[in-house]
Structure formats: structure tokens, C-alpha cells
C-alpha positions as CSV (number, residue, x, y, z in Angstrom):
1,M,232.4,-276.4,46.1
2,T,235.2,-274.4,47.7
3,V,235.3,-272.2,50.8
4,F,238.0,-269.7,51.4
5,S,239.3,-268.9,54.9
6,C,242.0,-266.7,56.3
7,S,245.3,-268.6,56.6
8,A,246.3,-266.8,59.8
9,C,243.2,-267.4,61.9
10,Q,241.0,-269.8,59.8
11,Q,238.0,-267.4,59.8
12,R,235.8,-268.2,56.8
13,I,235.7,-265.3,54.4
14,S,233.5,-266.8,51.5
15,P,230.4,-268.8,51.0
16,D,230.6,-272.1,49.1
17,L,231.8,-271.2,45.6
18,R,232.1,-273.2,42.4
19,E,235.2,-273.0,40.2
20,V,234.6,-271.8,36.7
21,P,237.0,-270.8,33.9
22,M,238.2,-267.2,33.9
23,P,235.8,-265.1,31.9
24,P,237.0,-262.5,29.4
25,P,237.1,-259.0,30.8
26,V,234.4,-256.5,30.0
27,T,235.8,-253.2,28.8
28,E,232.6,-251.2,28.3
29,E,229.9,-250.3,30.8
30,A,226.3,-251.2,30.0
31,P,224.2,-248.3,28.8
32,G,223.0,-246.2,31.8
33,H,225.6,-247.7,34.2
34,R,228.6,-245.8,35.5
35,F,230.6,-248.8,36.6
36,L,231.9,-251.9,34.7
37,P,230.1,-255.0,35.9
38,P,231.7,-257.7,38.2
39,L,234.1,-259.9,36.3
40,M,232.8,-263.1,38.1
41,P,229.2,-264.2,38.5
42,R,227.9,-264.5,42.1
43,G,228.7,-267.9,43.6
44,S,231.8,-268.6,41.5
45,Y,235.5,-268.1,41.5
46,A,238.3,-268.5,39.0
47,V,242.1,-268.9,39.2
48,S,243.8,-266.2,37.2
49,P,246.1,-267.8,34.6
50,H,248.4,-264.8,34.7
51,T,248.8,-264.3,38.5
52,G,247.5,-267.4,40.2
53,V,245.2,-265.4,42.4
54,F,241.7,-266.5,43.2
55,V,239.2,-264.1,41.6
56,L,235.7,-263.6,43.2
57,N,232.7,-261.5,42.8
58,P,232.7,-258.6,45.3
59,G,229.4,-259.9,46.8
60,D,231.0,-263.2,47.6
61,I,233.4,-262.0,50.4
62,S,232.6,-261.4,54.0
63,R,234.3,-260.9,57.3
64,V,236.9,-258.6,55.8
65,A,237.6,-254.9,56.4
66,R,239.4,-252.1,54.5
67,H,243.2,-252.0,55.2
68,P,244.1,-249.6,58.0
69,D,246.9,-248.0,55.8
70,R,244.9,-245.3,54.0
71,G,247.6,-245.4,51.3
72,R,246.2,-248.7,50.2
73,L,242.7,-247.3,49.7
74,N,243.2,-245.1,46.6
75,G,240.7,-244.6,43.8
76,C,238.2,-241.9,42.7
77,C,234.9,-243.8,43.0
78,G,236.0,-247.0,44.7
79,L,239.2,-248.9,45.3
80,D,241.6,-249.0,42.4
81,G,243.6,-251.9,43.8
82,L,246.9,-250.6,42.5
83,D,248.6,-250.0,45.9
84,G,248.8,-253.5,47.2
85,P,246.3,-255.6,49.2
86,N,243.5,-253.4,50.5
87,L,241.3,-255.9,52.5
88,V,242.2,-257.5,55.8
89,C,240.6,-260.3,57.8
90,D,238.4,-258.6,60.3
91,A,239.3,-261.1,63.0
92,C,243.1,-261.0,62.9
93,G,244.0,-258.1,60.6
94,A,246.0,-260.3,58.1
95,E,246.1,-259.0,54.5
96,V,243.9,-261.4,52.5
97,A,242.8,-259.7,49.3
98,T,242.8,-256.8,46.9
99,Q,239.5,-255.2,45.9
100,Q,239.1,-253.5,42.5
101,S,235.9,-251.4,42.5
102,D,236.8,-248.1,40.9
103,C,234.7,-246.7,38.1
104,W,237.2,-247.5,35.4
105,S,238.0,-251.1,36.5
106,Q,236.2,-254.4,36.4
107,Q,234.7,-255.1,39.8
108,L,236.5,-258.0,41.5
109,I,238.1,-259.4,44.6
110,A,241.6,-261.0,44.1
111,L,242.4,-263.3,47.1
112,I,246.1,-263.6,47.9
113,P,246.9,-267.3,47.4
114,H,249.3,-267.7,50.4
115,A,246.9,-265.7,52.7
116,V,243.9,-268.0,52.3
117,T,243.2,-271.6,52.7
118,T,240.7,-273.6,50.7
119,T,238.3,-276.2,51.9
120,V,236.8,-278.3,49.1
121,S,233.5,-280.1,49.7
122,P,231.6,-282.4,47.4
123,S,229.1,-280.7,45.0
124,A,225.5,-280.9,46.0
């Protein structure tokens, strides 16, 4: 199991998560739903083979706040994640992640590798 923390202040920003392979993206919403589903199942994370970022389910991040620069918070129904990191550590203000939660994008949190530390504990 792995826990992610802010590199700047060491505040924990995730629960214990298990690493899984990166799933394929979902490109169509389920019937009756307006948004694409989260890319990652709850309780898991993956390392993007393309960018090296840690990808989490949006429900698996805590103790973060939206970026104070409103220019980073663009999107029509949520955050599009196209304008740089849009989540900061709520303890110290360090940029830690980008959230994609707009209606046209797969729901995910992409942690910035150099902005977080990982603590690995044995599996239960």
C-alpha cells in the first residue's frame, strides 16, 4: 500500500492506495449519466506510462484546495485541467495535483511526481 504526502510540508493527502496497471480510458458516458466515470477505481492508483504522473480516483484525495489563481480553474461543468496544476496542499499552498472533472473528460487526479512523497507500507 502507498500513501501520498505533500513534499513541501509532509501533510498526508491520500489514504492507503494499491498500485494497479493504468486502465484504458473510457470515451463514452454510461446511459443516463452526464459525466464520464473516474478512470481509476477507488482505493487504487497507477503511474501514467506517458507522463509519469500518479493517477488517482478523485475520491481518494484529501486535504487539498483549489488553486488561488482562478486562471487555473477553467472548465464548463468542472475543472478541465488544461491550465496547469489546479490543486494545492491546504496546509502550505504548494501545487500538488491537477484535477480533471469536466463533463467531457475522464474524472481523475494527476499528482505531480516532484510535489509528492510516497510512503510504502506492507500489504495487509
